[in-house]
PLY file of the C-alpha trace (Angstrom):
ply
format ascii 1.0
element vertex 157
property float x
property float y
property float z
element edge 156
property int vertex1
property int vertex2
end_header
11.16 -36.28 -41.62
11.17 -39.55 -40.02
9.42 -40.68 -37.08
11.80 -39.46 -34.15
12.68 -35.73 -36.07
8.38 -35.43 -36.13
8.46 -36.05 -32.79
10.94 -33.88 -31.54
9.86 -31.00 -33.76
6.00 -31.31 -31.68
7.73 -31.28 -28.63
10.47 -28.26 -29.86
7.08 -26.49 -30.78
5.66 -27.83 -27.25
8.37 -26.24 -25.46
7.84 -22.80 -26.97
4.61 -22.34 -26.44
4.48 -22.96 -23.01
7.80 -20.44 -22.56
5.20 -17.82 -23.97
2.17 -18.70 -22.30
4.62 -18.38 -18.95
5.88 -14.94 -19.83
2.62 -13.89 -20.89
0.73 -14.66 -17.70
4.18 -13.86 -15.06
3.98 -10.41 -17.26
0.32 -9.81 -16.67
0.88 -10.94 -12.92
3.98 -8.61 -12.55
1.56 -5.09 -14.03
-1.37 -5.96 -11.50
1.08 -5.72 -8.60
0.78 -2.77 -6.03
3.63 -2.71 -3.65
3.76 -1.63 0.09
6.19 1.17 1.03
6.36 3.57 4.06
7.36 7.29 3.35
10.59 6.86 3.99
11.13 3.62 1.89
8.85 4.90 -1.04
11.42 8.19 -0.66
14.14 5.82 -1.19
13.67 4.19 -4.73
13.47 7.00 -7.39
11.91 4.23 -9.22
8.92 3.94 -7.74
8.12 7.69 -9.46
4.82 6.76 -11.72
4.72 3.30 -10.71
1.08 1.95 -8.61
1.74 1.86 -5.22
0.21 1.53 -1.78
1.66 4.11 0.98
0.78 3.72 4.33
1.70 5.83 7.48
-0.12 8.07 10.07
-2.00 11.39 8.97
0.08 13.90 10.70
-1.28 16.50 12.98
-2.31 19.74 11.33
-1.14 18.78 8.02
-4.93 18.15 6.22
-5.66 21.35 4.25
-9.41 21.03 1.83
-8.44 22.65 -1.16
-11.33 25.93 -2.62
-12.24 23.76 -5.20
-14.09 21.47 -2.37
-12.74 18.11 -3.54
-9.21 18.20 -3.22
-7.47 17.70 0.05
-3.92 17.43 0.90
-2.41 15.79 3.85
0.63 14.68 5.22
1.56 10.93 5.39
4.54 10.18 7.59
6.51 7.14 9.61
7.79 9.32 11.97
10.88 9.44 10.72
9.58 11.56 6.59
6.91 12.49 5.75
5.20 12.92 1.74
2.28 15.65 0.58
-0.19 13.31 -0.41
-3.10 15.09 -3.00
-6.52 13.05 -3.46
-9.40 14.72 -5.25
-12.68 12.55 -3.85
-15.20 11.35 -0.64
-12.35 11.08 2.14
-13.30 7.87 4.63
-15.37 8.71 7.70
-12.74 7.46 9.76
-10.30 9.66 7.97
-8.62 12.44 10.86
-5.35 13.40 12.10
-2.89 10.90 14.01
-4.96 7.72 12.44
-3.04 5.21 10.52
-3.84 5.31 6.50
-3.23 3.27 3.21
-3.19 5.94 0.11
-2.77 3.76 -3.31
-1.51 6.13 -6.31
1.85 7.27 -7.68
4.82 9.09 -6.66
5.18 12.28 -8.99
8.51 13.57 -10.25
8.36 16.50 -7.97
8.11 14.51 -5.08
4.71 14.73 -3.94
2.21 11.96 -4.07
-1.45 11.20 -5.73
-3.39 9.39 -3.97
-6.42 7.84 -5.99
-7.87 5.60 -3.46
-7.49 6.51 0.33
-8.53 4.10 3.07
-8.75 4.99 6.83
-7.85 2.20 9.68
-9.42 2.38 12.84
-7.90 -0.05 14.80
-3.74 -1.41 15.49
-5.10 -4.48 14.23
-6.50 -3.88 10.87
-3.11 -1.82 10.27
-0.92 -3.51 7.37
2.55 -4.96 8.97
4.48 -3.45 7.46
3.52 -0.22 8.74
2.90 -1.94 11.96
6.59 -2.82 11.83
7.91 1.17 10.59
6.06 2.65 13.40
6.97 0.12 16.06
10.60 1.41 14.56
9.97 4.72 15.22
8.55 3.55 19.18
4.61 5.15 18.19
3.55 1.61 18.18
0.16 2.23 20.27
-1.61 -1.41 20.19
-5.34 -1.12 20.98
-6.11 -1.02 24.49
-7.55 -4.42 25.46
-10.12 -4.55 27.85
-10.08 -7.29 29.87
-13.07 -7.73 31.92
-13.26 -9.71 34.94
-16.25 -12.31 34.98
-19.10 -11.69 37.73
-18.79 -14.34 39.70
-21.71 -15.74 41.61
-20.61 -16.49 44.83
-23.56 -17.12 46.95
0 1
1 2
2 3
3 4
4 5
5 6
6 7
7 8
8 9
9 10
10 11
11 12
12 13
13 14
14 15
15 16
16 17
17 18
18 19
19 20
20 21
21 22
22 23
23 24
24 25
25 26
26 27
27 28
28 29
29 30
30 31
31 32
32 33
33 34
34 35
35 36
36 37
37 38
38 39
39 40
40 41
41 42
42 43
43 44
44 45
45 46
46 47
47 48
48 49
49 50
50 51
51 52
52 53
53 54
54 55
55 56
56 57
57 58
58 59
59 60
60 61
61 62
62 63
63 64
64 65
65 66
66 67
67 68
68 69
69 70
70 71
71 72
72 73
73 74
74 75
75 76
76 77
77 78
78 79
79 80
80 81
81 82
82 83
83 84
84 85
85 86
86 87
87 88
88 89
89 90
90 91
91 92
92 93
93 94
94 95
95 96
96 97
97 98
98 99
99 100
100 101
101 102
102 103
103 104
104 105
105 106
106 107
107 108
108 109
109 110
110 111
111 112
112 113
113 114
114 115
115 116
116 117
117 118
118 119
119 120
120 121
121 122
122 123
123 124
124 125
125 126
126 127
127 128
128 129
129 130
130 131
131 132
132 133
133 134
134 135
135 136
136 137
137 138
138 139
139 140
140 141
141 142
142 143
143 144
144 145
145 146
146 147
147 148
148 149
149 150
150 151
151 152
152 153
153 154
154 155
155 156
């Protein structure tokens, strides 16, 4: 084998190894991605069933039900167009209540309900994920926090 062919072989092997490493990194990155959806978006994507996703919206008024086992809570998350039934086993955050914003992480079940592994309750619109804020603005339900404008005390004699 000539010197030129040996060098081309090394370059080819190097490119194959680099391509394999890139494919492995991208595959691992894609497996760890968790996408964020509103109930309307999630119900429109049947391929999302079984995959880890984040669902955000408002806890529907009158929908929170504690199961008799004392651990499971069922509630509906809405974006004011559609709503999804969510089942969660565990202790809910202190800020969780009806009418408040919530982000739940879990997976959509084939029956159209959502099994949550984690529930995050928000306490202020400025901490709301942009996707949820956009969905609420589109539905006319955006309630930005009232900003108190305090007037500085005047020090006139």
